[in-house]
N, C-alpha and C positions, 0 to 999 in steps of 0.2 A: 509600317514597324517590321520586329522582325519576329515571326513567330505569328504574328496576326492576318495570314494566310487567307481563311476563310472572308473575313473582312474585307482585304485589298482586294478578293473577287468580286465580290457584289460590289463594291465601288468602281470596279472598274466597269460591272455590267451596267451601271447605273448610267456613267458618263458616254458609255456606249449608246447606249439607249436612247440619248440625249444629241448625239452624235457620232453617225457609224462612218462619219469616214475623218475621223483624226487619227491620225499615222501614230501618235503619240500612244495611246490609248492600247491600240491592237498592240503595240509594239513591247509595250512596259507589260501587258497583262501575260503576254509570250512568255516573258522573261518570269514571271509570277509564275505560269503552270510550270516552269521548270524544279522549281522547288515539291514539285510531288511525283516529278520524273515522267511527266508525259510529252516526252521530248514528239513526238507525232502533232497536238495540240499546239505546243508551244511553236514551232515550225507553219503551222498553219497562221496563226494569228502574227506571228511577225514576215511572211509571206505576203497576206494581206496589209501589213505595214506599209513596205515596200512598194507595193502596184499601186495605193495613194500616193505614195511621196513619193519614188524613185529616185528623188537627188537626194535623197536623207541617206549619209554614210551611216548614221550613230544606226536606224533600223533594219540596213544590211551588217554591222558589223550583228548587231544583235542576234541575227538567224546564225553568224561564225561563231557565236559564244555558245548556243546552243549545239552546234555541233561539236564542241570542243569537250566540254560537258555530259557528250551522249559518247566518249571517245570516238570520235567520230573523225579523226585528225586529218585524215589529207582534204576531208570535205571545208574542214576548220579553215587549213592554211588555204585552199583554191581561192574562198569567200576573202580574206584577208589579201591576196595577193590582187583580187578584181579590185575590192574599195583602194588600196595602195596606186592601182591602176589609173585612179581618179585624183585621187592626192597622196603624191608618193607622202608628204610632211604627217601624217596622220598617224598618231603616235599612238594609238588606240589598237589599231590596226597592227603596228606592228607587236605589240606586246601580243594581240590572239596570236599573229604568225607564229613569234618565239614560242608560245606554249603548245600548239600543232605542232612542232616542232622537237620539242621536246617531250609529247606524249608519242612523237613517230619515233623517240630514241635520238634524234639526232640532233643531242644538247648543245653539243659546242656550235652550231649552226643558232641554236637559240641563243644561247651564253652571248655570242657573236653581238644578234642584236639587237640584247641587253644594254650591251655594252656600247653601240656606237648608235644606236637609232631610241632607245627609250628613256629618257632620260626623267623631264618636265613634261609629262605628260596631265594635261588639261582636265582636271575634275578627278584624278589619282593622287593620292598621299605616297608623300616620298617613302615615307617607310611602309606602305605597300608595294612600293617599285621596287627597292631595296629588298625586303622577305621576299619577293618574288625573284628576284637577282640573287640571293643567296642562297635559296631555293636550289635553281639551276646548278648551280655552282655546288653546292653540295651532290645533286643527283648526279654531275658530271665527276666526281670523283676530284671537284676541287678543292677539297674540304678545309685547307686551311685558306684559300682565298672566302671563301663562306665565313670562316671565324673573321675575318675581317673587317667586310661590310657587316656583319651582327657588330662588333667589336665601335667601330662606327655611329652607328644606331644607338649604341650604349653612350657615348660621349655624347651624345646629340640630343639624351632625355634623361639626362641627373645619374648615368650609371645603372639603368635599367632600361631592359627591352620595350618597345613601348606594346601597348595590349593589341596585337594586329595580327591575323590568322594567316598569312602568306609567315611571317616569322614563324611562328610556331608550326610550320608546314617544316620550315628549312633547318628547326632547333630538331627536329624530329628525324630529319634525312642525315644530322650528322649526330646522332644514337645519341641526344642529351631528352630521354624519354619524359624525363619526369618534370624537368621544365617546359616542354612542351604541351604536355597535358595543362599545365599549371595558366599558364601565358595563353591558351586555347581557351578557358573558360574565361578567363578577366575579357578577352575580345567576343567572348559572345555575352560577358554580363556587360558589356559597354558598345554593345550593340554596334559593332564593328560594321561597314557600310556593304564592305565586300564577300560577306557572307551572304548574300542573296545566292552566291556563286558555291553555295557549301557542297556541294557533290563533286567538285572538281576534283580529277583523279590526284592531284596535290597533295590531298587530304586523305587520301583513302590510307595509309600506315596509320598514322593517328586515329584513324574509324574505328581503326582492330580493336583499342583499346575502350573497354565498355563503358568508363566513363567518358569516352570523348564519346560516344555512340549516343550515352543519355542524354549528353549534351544536345548534339546536335538536333538530336529527333522532335524535340517541343518548335526547332525554327522551322521545320520540313510536315507538321499534322496540317491538317485539314478537318 
């Protein structure tokens, strides 16, 4: 649960005490460690997960997520490409690659990937995907395209934007700051699951507002 990081850490420790060979526990405990900004420990745990289960694409992807959040974008891109070499249909790897390219300033390439490769990624809500897509369009100075995507989201959700953090980031990039702050608050209140990754660079501009920083702080506290 968002904001219950210490409790989650204790449960992972208990799980690993019972079975230290479970790759899933190592990998997700590594993602948890990202919440406090300890990327070295996060990568140590995730590398252990990959050692235990080398065939797990998810474990490999978790390492790429950490690299993206740590702003080590070329390394995140390299991991995504290595996963795609094993399975070119893995949508999460394409999404990770798009985020890494956006972080490197190669936004047009990132948008192309979103349009051609990232549509129905398993385990990710369509509103999250479209929020990331709208954010990338706005980041790449394709603001009208971003507004079209957001309008499509409104139409599908009864005239309101869904409470998704990525959508809030898109609004912020479009210059609709107050609406972005409100939507971010709603996303946090409704426990947007992708706020596991609240330290991602797409939230940097929003985080500059003290109201948003205050909202995010409890999610990252230990």
